[in-house]
N, C-alpha and C positions, 0 to 999 in steps of 0.2 A: 399751696398752703393758705387753710382757712383763716381769714379774721378774726375769727373768735379761738384758735388755738392757744391753750395756755400755755404762758411762758414757761420756758425750763428755767430752774433753780442752779443758779453756776456757783459755787464755792472757790473764791479766786481770791491771790493776794497777785501784784502784776511782779509776776518773775518770768523767765522764760517761759517754764512750764504753764503758768497759768495762763501766757498769750495766745501758746498753742490752742487753748478751748475758745479763747475768747474771737479769736480771727476766725477759728472754723464756724460759730456760730453768725459771725460777721457773714462770711462767704454762703454761707447758707441761706442768709435772710429769715432766720429763725427768732420768735422772740425769747427775751430771756432776762431776768432778775439777779443781780450780782450782789452776790453776798461776801464781804469781805470777810476772810479768815486772817484776822491780825496774829501773821506765826510768830512775830518777834514777841507777843504779848499772854501767849500761849492757848490761843484759841483753839487750836487743833486738837490740844489735850480735853478739850472738853466733851462731855459725855452725849450731847446732840450732835456734836459731828463725829466722834468717832463710830456713832451709828452709822453715818453713810458713808465713812471714810475710816476702817477699822485700823489700816496704816498711819494713822494721824498725818497723813499728809495731803495737800491739796497740790490741783484743784479736783475736784467730784460736782458731780451733777445730781439733781432729780429731777427726771422725765416725767410731768404728772401723764403723758401719753403714752407708757412704754409697752412693754410686749402685752396684746390682747386686751390694750385699756387700762391695763394697769399701772401706776407708779412704780419707777424704777430707779435705785441709787447705783450709780457709777463711780468708783473711783480709778486709778493711773490712766494719766493723760493719755497715752497710747490704746487702751479701751473705750473712752469715751471716744476717740477721734475713730474708733472702728466703728464703733456701736453706730454714731451720727452718720456717718457715711454710708453705711450698709444701708439704714432706716431710710434714710432720703435721696437714696440712688446718686450722690454726685463724689466726686473727687476721690473716688476707689472704683477701677475698673471692674466690669461685670464680667469680663473673662479671665481664667486663671490663670493665664501667662501673664498678663498686664497687673493684676491683680495683688502675685507674688513680687513682683518687681518694687511694687508701692511698699509693700509688707516690708520687704529686706532693709529698703532706707528707712523706714518708720523706725526697726527693729535697733539698724544703724545707730539713730541718734537717740535713741533710748537706753538703748546698752553700753556705747563708748561716747558718743557725741558729745551727750548731755554730762553724764556721770565724770569724764576727763576734765570739760573744762570749767565742770564744778568745784574739782579737787584744786585745780590750778587757781582758782579764785581764791579757794580758803586757805590754802598753802603760801601763796606769793602776797596776799592783802589782809588777811584775818587773822592766819593763825597767832600766838601768843609768842611764838618762837620761831623764828626765821630759819627754817632747817636748807638749808642750799640743796642738797640731794633731792629733796622733796619738790622742792621750788623747779628747780631742771628736770626731774621727772615727768612731770605734769606740763611744763611747758612743752617738753618736747614732745610728747604725748600730743597735745595739742595742735603742734606743727603739724606732725605725721597727719593726724584727722584731717587737716585743714587741706593740705595733699591729697588723699582719698578723694576728700569732697570735689576738689578743682579738677580732677582727672576726669571724675563720673561726669562731669559738666560739660566736657571738653565737646563743644560741636551740638549744645544741647541747650534749649531753652529752660528745661525745668531738670528737677535730680530724677524722675522715675517716669519717663514721657510725657502724658499729660499733665497738666498742673492738680496736684494731687494734696494730700493729708500729711504726705512726706516734706514736701516744701513747706508748709505750714509749721510742722514739727519742728524743722531744724531753723528756721530764721530769727527764730528769738533767741537761739545761742549763739548766735553771730551777731547779734548786735553789739554787744561789749566786745567786740573783738580787741579794741585797743588797751582793755583792761588785762585782756589775754596775753600780751604782748606780742600779738598778731599786725602786720603790716597786708594789709588785703591786696596793696598792690604786687606782692608777691605770690598770689593767687588771682590771676586776672577772669577767670570764669566763675569765680566764688562771686568776686566782687560786681562783676556784671549782672549774676543772677540776683545779687542782693539787692541790686539798684533796681530791678524789675519786680521785686519782691516788694520792695518801699512805695514803688510807684500802682500798687493795688490801694484802692480804697479800704477796701475791707482789712488788709493788713494792718493800716495807717490806724482806723477806728480801733481794731480789736488790742493795738498796742499802745494806745493813748489812755486806757482805761487805769487813771491812778487811783490812790489812795486818797482819801478824805485827806485834807491839809493836814487836821491835827492829829491824824493816825501814821504819817509819814514819818519814817526813819531814818539816820544816818547808821548804818550797820557799823561801820569802822570805826565809830563813837561811844553807840550805843552797848555797853560792857552787857547790860541786864538782858537785852536783846540776845546779844551775841551768846549766853548762859542757855537761854532757851533754844535756842535754835542748834548749836554746835552740840551742845550736851543732851539734847532731846530730853528736855523734861520742862513742867510747868513751871511758871513763877509760884 
């Protein structure tokens, strides 16, 4: 990596999806500038952000040194991770069998582990009406998915062979396990893996990037932020 490399612009908020990219950038040792997307105040709906991320979601990046040396904007955390791993030749195997193994577990996180745990959070903690069926449905699915991960980690140090973007994608979603109603002691392989992950300096640094104090929010109490986030509209 050249000392003159231009930093990547990271559009970020400290959430499990945001942590995926900050962790990967730290693991790669790449320079990057953080641009906080105040998702509780509607920054994700601003035209300048939609030009980068048309689905009005963070994270997103702009790599000034994209293909053919021209800038490239990328949204969707999985797409960002695959792009950076391919470009820098790290954390994604070069052989097809190994690469598919990592991609399977990355897609498992994006299609199941993240969305289902997110619904768990919403219905158990933030929904204005407590719906027992919804709470039970997503708590049960969360429990099932932890079981899938625990079985995958049996006898393994990392999720998909060597340490990879699959591990980085999953760890942030395990971080709030207590709020998900999960006892990690029930999943000893996940617990041991999670402790290995937290011991990595890049994981620690990536998840430590906090919002400025004046921008931090308590989503449980901030009804205006809830309107923005849960109704998907700008203030």
